[in-house]
Every structure is written in C-alpha cells, then in structure tokens.
N, C-alpha and C positions, 0 to 999 in steps of 0.2 A: 784151547791150545796150551794155556798155562798149566792146566791140570794134567794134561797128557805129558808134557815135558817134565813135570815134577815127578810123575810116577815112574817114567823111564829112568830119570836121574837117580831116583831112590833105588830102583832095582839094580842098576848098573854098579852103583857105588857100594851100597849095603854095608857101610862101614859102621859098626856099633861104637860110636864115640862114647866116652865116659868121663866121669869127673875125677879120675884117679890122680891127676896131676895135683889138684888142690882139693883134698877131700873136705875141707871145712869152708869152701867157697861155693855159693850157689849163683850160677851165671844166668843172666837174662839178656836178651837182645832189645835193642831200642832203635826205632826209626823216627827221626824228627825232621819236619819240614822247616828249613831255616833260610836258605839263600835263594829260594825260587823267586820268579817274577810274576807268577800268577797263583791263584788259589790261596789257601790259608797257610801262612808261613808262621804258625803259632809256636813252632819249636824254639823261636828266639827267647821266649820267657819260660816255656815249659821244660826245656832241657835244664836250665838252672834250678827250677823247682824240683826236678827229679834228683838232682845232686844233693839238694837239701834233704829230700826225703830219705835218700840212701844214707846220708850222714846220720840222720835221726834213728833209722832203723838199725844201722850197724852199731850205734852206741847203746842200743837196747838189747835185752836178752830174749827178745821175742823169737829169734831163730835158734835158741838153744846152742849157742857157740858157733853158729855159722855166720858167715858174712855174705852179704848180697852185693854182687858186682854187675855193673851195667856195661854192655858193649854196644855202641851205637854208631850211627852214621846219618848223613843228611840225605833226605829223599826229594827235597825241594817241592813237595806236594805233587810229584809226578808219578803216576802209577808204574810206568816202566822202570824208572830209576828205583822206585821203591821195591819192586820185585828183585831187582839186581842187588840192592842192599840186603834183602832178606836172604838170598842165596849165599851171599858172602858171609853173613852171620851164621848160617846153618852149616856150611861146609868148611868152615874155618874153626879150629879149636879155640877155646873150649866149647863143649856142648851146652846148648841153651835149654833151660827148663821152661821158659815162657818168653813171649814177645810183647813189647810195648810199641804201639804205633799211633801216629796222628795223621789227620787229613783224611776225609772220607774216601777219596778216590784210591789213596794208597791202602787204607784199611780194607777196602773191598778186595783189592788184589791179594794182600797178605792173608786175610782171614779165609779167603776161598782156597788158598793153597796150603795153609798151615795144617789143615786137617789131615793132610797126607803124611805129615811128620808127628801126628798126635800131639800137636802143640796147642796150648791154649793162647789166644791172642787177647790182650787187654788194650783197648783203645782209649786214650785220654782226651782225644780231640776229634771225634767223628760223629756227626749228627744225622747222617743219611738214614732215612727210614728204611731203605733197602737192607740195611745191616740187621734189621730185626727179623729177617727171614732164617729161622732156625734150620730149615732144610738145606739152605745154601751155605750158611755160616754156622755150623753146629758147635764150634769151640770158641766163639767170639763173645766177649763181654766189653762193656765200655763204661767209663765213669762220666763220660759226656752224655747228657740225655739226648735222646733221638729228637730230630727236628719235629717229629709228630707231637711232642709235647707242647710245641707252640701253637699247633692248630686248634685245640680246645681253648686255649687262652685267647687267641685271636677271635674265635667264634664267640666266646663269652663277652669280650669287649664290644664286638659288633652288635650283639643283642642288647647289651647295656645302653649303648648310644643310638640304638635303632638304625643301624646301617644294614640294609638288606640288599644292597646293590654294590658289588665290588669288582675290581679288576686285578689281574695278576701279572707282574712283570718278573721274569726269571731268566737266569743264565742257564745256558744248555749244559748243565753238569748233572750227573746222575743223582747227586744228593738232592738237588733242587727239583729235578723232575718227579722223583718219588714223593717229595714233600708236597708238591702241587697236586699230585693225585690224591694224597690224604686230605688236603684242604678241600678239594672238589667234593669228595665224599661226604665230609662233614658239613659242608655248605648245603649240599643237597638235602641232607637229613634235617637241617635247621631252617630251610626255606629261604636261604640267602642266594641271590642270583649273581653268577659270575658273567659279567657282560662281555669280557674279552680276556684272552690269555696270550700275552705277548712274550716272545723269547728272543734272545740274541746270543751271539757267540762272543763277540769282543766289542762291537760298537752298538750301543743302545739307542742311537739317535732316531732311527726309523721307528723302533718300537715305542719310544716315548711320544713321538708324534701321533702314532696311532692311538695311544691312550687319550690324547687330547681330542682327536676326531670322535672317539667314542664317548666323550663327555664323562670320562672316568673321574670320580671324586675320592673314593676310598680305594687305595692301591696297596697291595701286598707285594713287597719287593724281596726277591730271593736271589742273592748273588754274593760273591766274595767281595772283600773290601776294596780291591783295585777297581773292579767293575762298579762298585757302589759309588766311588767318587765320579766316574764318568756319567752315571745315571743322574747324580745330584746336579752336575753341571748342565746336563740336558734339561732337567727339570727347570732350572733357572731360565734357560733360553726359551723353553716353550711355556714358561709362566704357570707351571703346574705345582704351585706352592701358594701358601698364604691361607687366608681365612676359609676358602672354599675347598681345600684339599687336605687329606690326612694320608700319610704314608706310613706303612708298617715295614720297618727294617729289621734285619737280624741283630740280635743284642750282643753278639760276641765281638763286634768291632771295638777297638779301643776308643776311649772317650773323645779324643780330638781327631778322629779318623778323617773328618771332612776338612781339615785344615792342613794336613801334612802331605808331603810327596806330590804336591800339585805340579811343580815344574818337572820333576823327575818322571812323572807319568804322562806329561804332555796335556794336562788338564787346562782348557782354555777358559778358565774362570778364576777370578781373584778369590782371596780368602773371604773377603766381605761378601761377595756374591754367594759363595758356598755356605756361609753362616746364614744368610738370608733364606736360601733354599732349604736349609736343614731345619730351621725353626719350626717347632711344633710337631716334628715326626715322632712316632711312637716305636719303641723297641720292645721285643719280647725275648727273654733268654732264660735259660735254666739257671737256677740260683747256684752260682759258682763260689760264693764266699759265704761262710757262716755269718748270719746277720747279727748274732750275739758275739760281739767282738771280745768279750771277756770270758766266754764259755771255754772250758778246757776241752781239748780234742783228744783223740786216741793217743797221740804221741805224748801229750801232757799228762794223761791219766797214767800211762805206763811209767813215765818218769817220776810221777808223784808217788807211785807205789814203790818204786825201786830205790830211787835216789833222794826222794823228797825235794826235788828241784821245783822251780817255778813251772806253772802249767804253760803248755804251748798252745796259745789261743790263735785265732785267725789274724788278730792284729799283730801278734808277735811274728807270725809267719810273713805278713806283709812287710814288716820292717826289715826282716832278714833278707827277703827276696829283693827289696829295693836296694839294699846295701850291695848285694851281689851284682845287680844290674848296673849300679853306679860304677863298680869296679870294671865292668866290661864296656864302659863308655857310653851308656845311655843317660840322657839328660833328664833324670827322674825329677829333680828339683824344679824343672820348668814343665813338668807334666808331659814329657816326651817319653811315653812308654813304648816298649817293643810290642810287636804283634804277639798275641797269645798271653798277654798279661792277665786278662780276665779268666783264661782257662788254666792258669798256673796251679791254682788249688786242685783242679781235677787231676793234673799230672802228679802232684804231690800225693794225693789220696790213692792214685792208682798204684804207686809203689807200696803204700801201706796195705792195700788190698792184696797185692802179691805176697807180701810178707806174712800177713795173717793166713792166707790160703796155704802157704808152705808150712806154716806152723801146724795147721790142722792136719795136713797131709803127713807131716813127719810123726805126729802123734799116732795116727792110724797105722802107719808102716811099722813103727816101733813095736806096736802090739803084735804085728804079724812077723816080726823078726826081720824086717826089710828096712832099707835105707833109701832115702830120696836121691841119694847120689848114684844109685844104680840105674837111674832113668836113662833110656836112649830113645831114639825116634821110633823104635818098633815096639816099645813097652807101652802098650795101651792101658794096662792095669794102673800103672802110676799116673798116666795121663787122665784116666777117669777119676782117680782120687783127687787130683789137682782140680779138675773141673767141678766136682761135687763140693769141694772145699770153698772155692771162690763164689760158686753159686749161692752158698748159704752165708757168705760173709756179710756182716752188718756192723757198722761202727760210726761213731761221730768223728767226721774229718774236718779239714779246713774248709771244704766246700759245703759242709752241712752233713746231714745224715746220708750215709752211703749204703745202698742196698740195690739188689739187682732183681729184675723181673724174670719170668720164665723164658723171655726172649733174650735175656742177657742185657737188657736196657737199664739204665740208671733211673731210679725212682727219685724225682726231685721236684721241688717247687719251681714255679716260673715267676721270674721278676719282670715287672712292667715299668718302663722308664719313658720319659718324654723330654725332648730338648726344649728347655725354657730359658730364654735369654742366653742361648749358646752353651748351656750346660745340661747335663742329664739330671733329671729329678725323678726320684722313685715315686711312682704313682700307686703301687700295691703289688700284691702277690696272689698267685693262683695255684691252688692245690688240685692237681688233676685227679688224684684218687678220690678225694672227698668232694670234688666239684664245688670248691669253696673259694670265693674271691674276696680278699682283704683289700679294701680300697681306702686310700688316704685323702681323697678329695683335693688333691693338689694339682689337677690338670688345669691347664691354662690355654684357652683358644684365642687365636689372633683376632678374630672378629668379635670376641666377647660372648660367643654362643657356639654351641656344638655345631660343627659343619654338618651339612646334609649329605646324604649318599648319592644325591643326584640333583640336577638342576630342577627346582620345583617349577613345573609348568602351570601356570594359572590360565585357564581357559576364560577368556574375556569376550563376552558377546558384544559385538559392535551394535549399538542401538542408536536411534534417532536422537538428535539434539532436542531436549525438552522445549527450550524457547522456540526453536523452528516449528516444532509440532504444535505448540499452542498458537503461534501466529497463523499458521496454515489452517488450523481447525477453526479459529475465530473468523478468518476471511471466508472459509467454506460455510460456516453458520450464517454469516451475513448474506452470502449468495443464495443459500437455500431459502432463507426467509424472504429475500427479494423475489425469488422464483415463485414461491407460494403466493406472495402478495400480488404478483402479476397474473397468476392463475385466477385469483379471486377477481381482480380487475377485469380480466378477459371475460369471465363468466357474467359479471354484473353489467358489463357494457357491450354484451354481444349484439344487441339490437342497434347500436350506433353504427352510422355509416362507415366511419373509419375502421371499426372493428369488423363489422359484417363483411366488408369487401376484402378482408384478408384471411378469411376462412378461420374463424376462431377455434374450431376443433383442432386444426393443425397446430395453431399456436399453443393450445393446451398440451398437445402431445409433445411439442418441442420443449415446453417448459418442464414437463414431467421428466423428459430425458436429461435436462440440465440438473434437475433435483437428484436423479439417480447418479449421474456422473459426479456431481459434487459430493454425494454421500460416500462414493468409493474412496475419497481422500481420507475419510475417517478410518476406513479399512486398511488402507495402505500405511497408515500411521501406527497400526497395531503390530508391535514386534515383541521381542522376548522380554522386554522390560515391563510389559503390560499384560501379556497373555502367556500361558504355559505352552511348552512344546507340543502337548497332546492337542491343543486347540488350534494350533497354527495351521495344520492342513485344512481344516474347515474354513478358516478365514481366507486361505488361498483360493478356495473354490468359490466362496461367496463374493469376494472382491472382483474376481474375473467375470462372474456373471453380471454383477451390478454395473461394472464399467462398460462391458460390451453392450449390454442391453440399453443402458443409458445413452451411449454414443449412437446406437442404431435409432432409438426414438428421437433424439435431439436432431442429429444430422439427417435422418431419414425424413422427418417432417419438412425440413427446409429443402431437402432434394426433391420431394414430391411436388413442392410449389414451383420451383424453377423448372422442373420437368414439364408440369402442366402449362407454364408460361411458354416454354419452347414448343410444345405441341400446338397451343393456341396461335402462336406467331407463325408457325409453318402451315397452319390450316388456312385454306383459301376461301371456303364457303362459310356462310353465316350459320348454316345448319350444322356444319362440322364443328363450328365454334361452340354453338349451343350444346351439341352432344359432348364436346370435350369438357364442358364446364361441370359435368356431373361429379359431385364431391366424392362419391364412393370409390372412384378411380384413384383419387389421391390417397385415400386411406388404404386402398389395397396395396399400393407401393410400400407403405410402411409396414403393413402386415407381412408382406412377402420378405422384406429385409429382416424383419424380426423372426420370421420362421427359419430363415437360413442361419441366423445367429443361434437360435435355440438348438437346431439340429447339430451344428458344430460343437457347441458347449456340452450338449448331452453325451454325444459320442466321446468327447475328450474325457469327461468325467467318469463315464462308465468303463471305457477301455483302458484309459491311462491316466488315473487321477493324480492331481498335484499333491506333492508331499513336501515335507520340510527337508531341505538340503542345506548342509553346512559347508560353506566355503572357508578353508583354513588358510591363514596368511602366515608369512615367515615370522618367526618369533622376535619380539622386541624387548628391549630392556625397560624395566619399570622407571617411571620418572622420579618418584620420591620414595625409594626404598634402598636400604643397605643389605637386604636379604639376598641370598643366592637364588634368585628367581628369574624366570623369563615369562614374558606375556605372549600367549598364543592367541592372537585376535581371531574371532570367528564371526561369520556373517550368515544370517538366515536368508534362504531364497526359497521361492516356490518353484518347484521343479518336478517334472515327470520323467519317466524313462525315455520317452521319445519326444521330449519337450521341444526340440527344434522343429520337428515335423508339424506339430500342432500350432506352434507359434507362427511358422511360415504360412500355414493354411489360413490362419485368421488374419494375419497381416496382408496376405495377397487378396483376400476377399475385401477387407476394409480399404486396402489401397486402390483397387479397382473402383470401388464406390466413390472414393474421393476424387479420382481422376475424371469419372463421369460427371460428378457434380461440378468440378472445375470447368470442364468442357461445356456443359449446358449453361453454366452461369456466364461464361464468356460469350456464348452465342446469343444470349438474351440481354446483354449488358445495356443496350439502348432501347429495349422494348418497354413501352408503357401501356399497361392494360388496366382498364377501369375494373375488370372482374377481380384481379388480384393486385391491390393497390400498393403492396409492400414488396414486390418482387425484386426491386433494385437493392433494397436493404438486405433481403434474404440472400441475394447473390453476393453482396459484400461480406456477409457472415460466412458463406461457404469459402470465399477466398481466404479468409482469416483462419478458418478451421484447417483447411488444406495446408497452407503454409506452416502453421504451428505443428501439425502432425508430421510433416516432412522434416522439419527441424528437430523436433523433440524425440522422435523414435530412435534415430541413430545415436543421439546424445545419451539417451537413457541406456542403450545397449553398451555404450563405452564406459559409462559411469556406474555400471551395475555393482561394482565392488566398493563404491563410495556411497554409503547408505544415505547420508544427508543430501549429497548432490542429486542422487537418483530420485529420492522422494521429492526434493524441491522442484526438480524439472517436471515430474509427473503432476504434482499438485498445481504448479503455476500454469502449466499448459492446459489443464482442465479448467482451472479458474479463469484463465484468460479467454479461452473459447466460449465458456458459458456466459461470462459477464459481458463480453463484447457482443455476442449474438443477441442476448437479451436487450442490451442497450440499443443496438441498431434497429431491432424490430419493434421494440415496445416504447422506447422514449418518445418518438414522434407521435404515437398514438396517445400516450398519457398527456403530452403537452396539448394535443388538439382537443382532447376531452376537457382538460382544465380550461383552456381558452374559450371554448364554446360549449358551456354546460347545457345550453338549451337546444342542442342539436336534435332535429326531429328523428323519431324512430323510423327504421326502415319498414315500409309496408307498401301494399299495392295501391293504397289510397294516397300516398304521399307523392305529389307531383314532382318533387325534387329527387325522387328515387332514381338511382342510376347515375347521379352526377359524379363527376370526377372531382379530384381535389382542386384543379384549376377552375372548373366551372363553379364550384362552390364559392371560391374566392371572388370571382366576378359577380356572382349573385349577391354577396354581402356588400361589395362596393356599390352596386346599383341601389340597393336599399338605403345605404348611407347617403348617396347623392340625392335620392328622392326626398329624404328627410331634410336635407339642406335646402332643396328647392322649395319645399313646402314652407319652411321657415321664412325664406325670403318673400314668398308670395303673401304670407300672412302679414309680414311687416309692411309690404306695399299697400295692402288692403287697409291697414290701420292708417297709413299716411293718407290714402285716397279719401278715406272716410272723414278725416280731419279737414282736409281741404274742401270737401263738399260742405262740410258744416260751416266753414268760414264763408264760403261763397253764398250760402243760403242766408246767412245773416246780412250780408252786403246787399243783396238784391231785394230783399224785403218780401212783401206779401205777393208781389206781382208774379213772382216765379215760384210760388209755393207749390202750385199744382205740378209744374214740370219737375221741380226738385223732388217732390214726393214720388213721382213716377220713376225718376232715375235712381232714387234711393231704394225703392222697392226692387228695381231691376238688379241693382248691385247687390242687395241682400240675397236675392235669389242666386246670383253668380257665386257669392261667398259661400252659401250653403252647399252648392254643388262642388265647389272646390274643396271644401272641408271633407266631403264624402270621398272625393277622388284620392286624397292622400292617405285614406285609411289603408292599413297594411293588407287588409284582406282584399281590397279592390285595386291594389297597386298593380300597374301593368309594367312588367320588365321585359327587356329584350332577351331573345334567346342568345346563346353564346355561340359565336360564329366559329365554325369549324372549317370554313372554306376560305373566302377571299380576304378576310381581314377580321378585325375585332371591333365591336361597337358597344356602347353602353347607352340606352335610351329610356326615357320615362315618359309616360302619357298621363296628363292630369286633366280630367273632365272632358276628354275627347280632343283636347288641344295638345299637339305634340311639341315638345321642346327638344330639339335636336342639337347634337354637338358635332364638332368637326369630324370626329372619327366615326360617326353613324354610317350604317350601310343599309342596303335594301333588305338584306335578310333580317336586320333588327326590326325594321318596320313590319315586315311580314309576320315575324314571330309575335310582335306585340298585338297586331290586329287579330291573330288567331286566338289570343287570350280574351280580346274584347268579344 
C-alpha cells in the first residue's frame, strides 16, 4: 500500500523541485527517533552528533564551496509516523538529495519507499537483517552494522565455552525476527541446538517462565531496552540468573540501562535486584567507537591538511558530544547518558559519508558539465552517481573504519562486553571478515567456573548396600554349609532308627532345595556394581531357575511327607497302609512338581526371556557438590515384555501348592505315625513357609523400587524358611543320635525294629530299672553271705554239714541270678498300647512286679521266655 500510494502521489504531483533558491546549499532530510515510548529512541544522542558532524563538514572545504544543511523531524521509532515525516520532507521545499534515518522499523518503511524518488537512504541506527535485502531496498546504506554481525560473534563465543544448547527470547519486531532466523541458520550449521524460541509483544512474564520450564541455561535475548528492563525483572523473579545462567543481550543499550526509568516504566524490581539479575550477562555490539582514542579521523586529517589544526580523535568527539548533551540537560557527570549515546559516532560518520559521496559525485558531474544541484526526484542519472559514490566510500571515522558491503551493510568489528560488579568490562573483539577472535581473558563467572549449557544429568545406578550384601552372603554361606553338613549327617546315619523312619531320601531332597534356595541369594545380590549390563539378563534367568527349583525341591519334599501321612491317616485297612508306604510314591510327587516348574520356566525363557529393564526416578540434587548437576537415579530390574503374565502364572501355581500343603498339615496336625516319625515337625515347617511367603510376596512387590529393602526381604525370607525347616526337622535327630550313639541299626534281625520313640524310651527305662534291681540283689547276697559266715562260726562243727549244703544251694542261686541279669537274657515287658502302661522285669524265673504292672506285661515277658 505504501508503494502504491507513493507512485500515485509522484505521478499526480510530478513537480520538479530544484535547488535554485540556494545554489550553494545541499539539503538532506533527517528522521530521528527521540520522544517515543517504545523501540529505540537513539535520536536523543544521534541528532546532536549529526549537528557536530555538519559543523565539521561545513567548516571544511570537502564540498568545494557548498554547505550541507539538514532538515529533520521526530519519528518516535514509529513506522507510520516515520512515513509521514518522510512525505513532509520530500514534498516541502527545499528538495532533498539524500535521507538519514534511524530505528529499524522506520528505516524499513523509508528505504522501501525512497527508491520511488531515486533517493539514497543512509541509516545510522538500524540493525535489522531484513535491510540487507538488495531487491527490496536497492538504495539503502547504513553505518550501523547489521544485527547479523552479532550472530557469528555469538556462535564463536558459544563454541569457545562449549555451549551447544541455547534458547532464544525475542520481542516481536521485524528486526529481531529476521535476526533470529539468521541465528537459527548459523546454529544449525555449527551443531548448536536451539531448545526453545520464546517471543512476546509487551509482557515477557510467560515467555521467561517457559524458559525456566525448558531448563534453558544459555539464553540469547533480542529486544529493545524498554522490554529489556521488563525481561531483567522477570529474570530476577524466576531466578534465571547467577552461576548457572548466561544471557546474551544487545550491546547498544546505554551502560546503566538496567538502573534507570524503573518507576516510569512500572518495573516492579528495585535497582539492587536489577543489578543482581544483570550481573554476568554478555553483550555483543558492533564497534561504534574507534578504540584508538588518539588516532586522527577523517575530519582531523582534513583539518590537518587544510588548517594545521589539532586532529579530531574519537576522544575529542566524546568530549564535544558530552558538552552538548550537558547543555541539553543530561546528567553526564553522573553517568546518565541519553539513549543512542553509543550509536552517536555512527550518526556522525553517516554525515561524513554523505559529504564524501557528494564530493565524488560533484567531481564526476563537473567532468560531464553537470551540477549536483540539478538533481530532482526523476533524475535517475545523478541518483546512480550518488549511489556509486557512497558504495565506494571508505574512511577512518569516529566509529572506526567505515566501509560498505555489496548489500549496503557496514563492515565493522564486534565488541564483546560483560557486566562485572555492575559495570561493563570489555572481553574482546571479533572480526567477522577474518574470523578472528581477540580475547583479553577478563571474563568472570559467578560460580568461579564457566556455566554449563544444560543441567548435567548424572545417571546413578542404585545398587545394594555393601554391608547389607556382605551380611546376607555370610549368613547364606553359613546356611549352605549347615545344609551340606546335614546332608552328610543324613547319609552317614541313614541306618539309624530316628533317620530311617523319616525317609532319609526325602530329607536329602529337602536339604538340596535349601542349598539351591540359599544359593539364589548370591545371585540376587549381583547388580550393576558387580556385573556388567550385558551379563545381567543371564543372571536374571539363572536366579529365577535356581530359586524356583530350590523352592520346589525343599517345599515339595516336605509336602510329599505330609501328603503321605494324610493318606495313611485316611486309609482304614492295613493292606492299604502297607501299600501307601511305598517310597516311590513320595518321590513321584516331587518329580511331578519339578516337571511343572521346568515346563513353566522353559516356556518363559524361550518365548519371553527376562531382560535388563531400567526404572528411572525423579531427578535429585547432589548432596556434596556445587556443580550445576542433577542426579537421575536408576534401578535395574529383571523384566520381560509379558512379565505380569508369567509372574502371575508362577505365583498362582506356587500359591496353590502352599495352600494344599497348609490344608494337609492342618488335617494331620494330631496324627502320630511310626512310619514317618517327623511328620509333626514337617507340618510346622510348612506352616512357617506358607506364612513367610504370604507376608513376603506382597511386601517385595511394594518395595520393588527400594533395592535394599527388596533384597533384604527376599534374602531374609529364604534364610528364615530354610534355617527354620532344617532346625525343626534335623535338630531332634542330631540330638537323639548324640544322646544315644549306640542305637542299633535297622534290620530284619533286630527285635527292636519298628519301635516308636515312646516305646524306645520305655525300653531304656526298663533296662535302667533292671540294672538297679540287679545291684540291690547283689548287695543283699553279699550281706546274706556274711551273715551265714557268722552263723557258721557260732554253731561250730555240729552244723557244718547243714551249712555246707545251704551254702552250696545259695551259691547255685547266686550263679543263676547272675546269669539272669545279663543283658542278653534280660526279660522286659512289652509296651502296652491298650489298657495302661507297665514296666516289669523277670530275674531267674522269679517275677518282681510293681504297682503299675498289668497282665499284658506278664504275657509279653513270658513270650520272651
């Protein structure tokens, strides 16, 4: 629309203005942003700088008798107002040869329209990369470098400090949008990741919050100074500052920008808070002041040649500019600089670039017999001469070496600064053309080290506590040694009554299951601190097999015993009992359970093998570290794709087996059978195993994410079940063997075969009683012999014959008595199973009966006789 309006306006008016009114004055138009409320109001310092430049140019002979005059107005950095100012300048006398403009949005509007009037536009304060488009802006030049000059500088710094993950926060202005596009292109070429690109119109609060959510650490900020103060305040509120963050700001803000206009702009942060948030941020800006403060510039060189005056250096210009600004009411002595102070040299050099271009143009036109004063808006020939002249202009100005690229951009160095202790400190320079970084090593980081481009996430594998592991393994080793010892004990004493009547083969199977179950504790303790991830799946398979088969052998052997007791108890006929006592039936139960186990485990391993699965926990802060790191705990698990199905199948099968064992043990709790003498202890062991499994299984599932608790519960449940079962079943046997080491072996020739424990105790008591009676009888015999000897001596020879006969008779009785107390001929009563209990002994055919003797005792003794 602007282009169309301009064309129509030119065609309708078509008034060939000229410079006839002042033939020795060359008029240029100026557009300065000064009193606006948003954007860049750099005209506050640039307009005085242009006045100084005009003064220096007009004092010089560079224009060969011509004077350069500026006609200007305020655009407030508003493109609409800027277009209006441009129209006023063009359609009001006198005619302008060139336009000066500032603020990227205004320059975009002016430069796009100026080509319709064959006017060259020179921008002293416009950094938008979009202005480098020669097709869109064919007559535009600028002394302010393009914002794209910052991009290679930022990329170089990011690579220097190894920042490969950044975020971008931008204001929605064309200058910043095109700058972001250039940054994105360069980041992609250099392998730098842009994690987020946040934009805002006026309020940056939400955008800054999003940066925090994205864990942005290196942030490029592109916005005007008014928005920059809002961003800085939000940075403080969101704590996006300090040792963990680096912000890149635009360098053309004035030095104390973060401390001024806070109340006027409604910034809800104090100066102290703003200084805290601003500390450490980095700025990149095109070099706008000649760094050699004593080097003579173009104005000084011309003065030196013409009038032999002192050279006009950058320091001289600074002093002159500050004097002018003081007169206009700025508190320069208190470092209160107007906006655009940094860009003032660019405006000054822009005037000198115009003067030098006019000088070249006039020289060319004079050779052709023409004058620059004959220019009008339809004179494309003179416009082309002016364009060519400014395109080739090169000189040393207040801002440094001034030259233009083919796109009309200023070629300049980039200055890098950092806020240290509230003040900007120069860190170095970057030459874009030569790709050369000059670094002074003056950077200072808040944390004493270069911030990282991201939160360093350390993957920490949660492993078992070493003391806990050692304790459990030691207890396990003791248990395995104890189980092996009991196996040896069981084999060596298999002929003894107490062992033989408990089915030693089942005992060995049970102990073997305990050994395997305890061995699985070693495997459960193998985690990432001991084995590699590649070995872990194999350990998963092995420990599943070992624990499952160990449980089946141990529990299955006990279950087979109580099952046989249950069958014997429910059998009514003796033939059925004898048939039920066949050992192979007990072993077949164990074999069947083992076959089911192997089938399930084999299918599980073949169809859906266990693998190493990592459980990731929320990130945690390190306990003893000042580094910007987070701890991501991880825990290894054995898991398959259909893990819940296989686990449910296995637990269902084992659970049913436990319930059946519990039922059978309860049914046979009061049954005593001589054929299986430890059935009661086996039943007690089954109770403990069932209760332990019912408690431990859900607890292990709940504590699966707590490796120490889970391992401790698994290990303790296995240890408890194995230790208690071995103690209940074998401790009584060991005690019995130790107490009676001469127990007779089981054989068909042993008359004591088939005795129960109670009968054996009665048998031993009777033997002890017979020994005591024999001792008393012997004592009585000795006493009787003594008495007879005394009697013989008193009666004399008369009774010798009678005494001799009595003596011989007594000796015969004594001899018979001695034979009767011999263990091999000792007659003991049978153990009553009916009406009562009795203990009797018969010595030499004479019965000595006690009050608790019964008829069955007498009958059983006579049968032995």
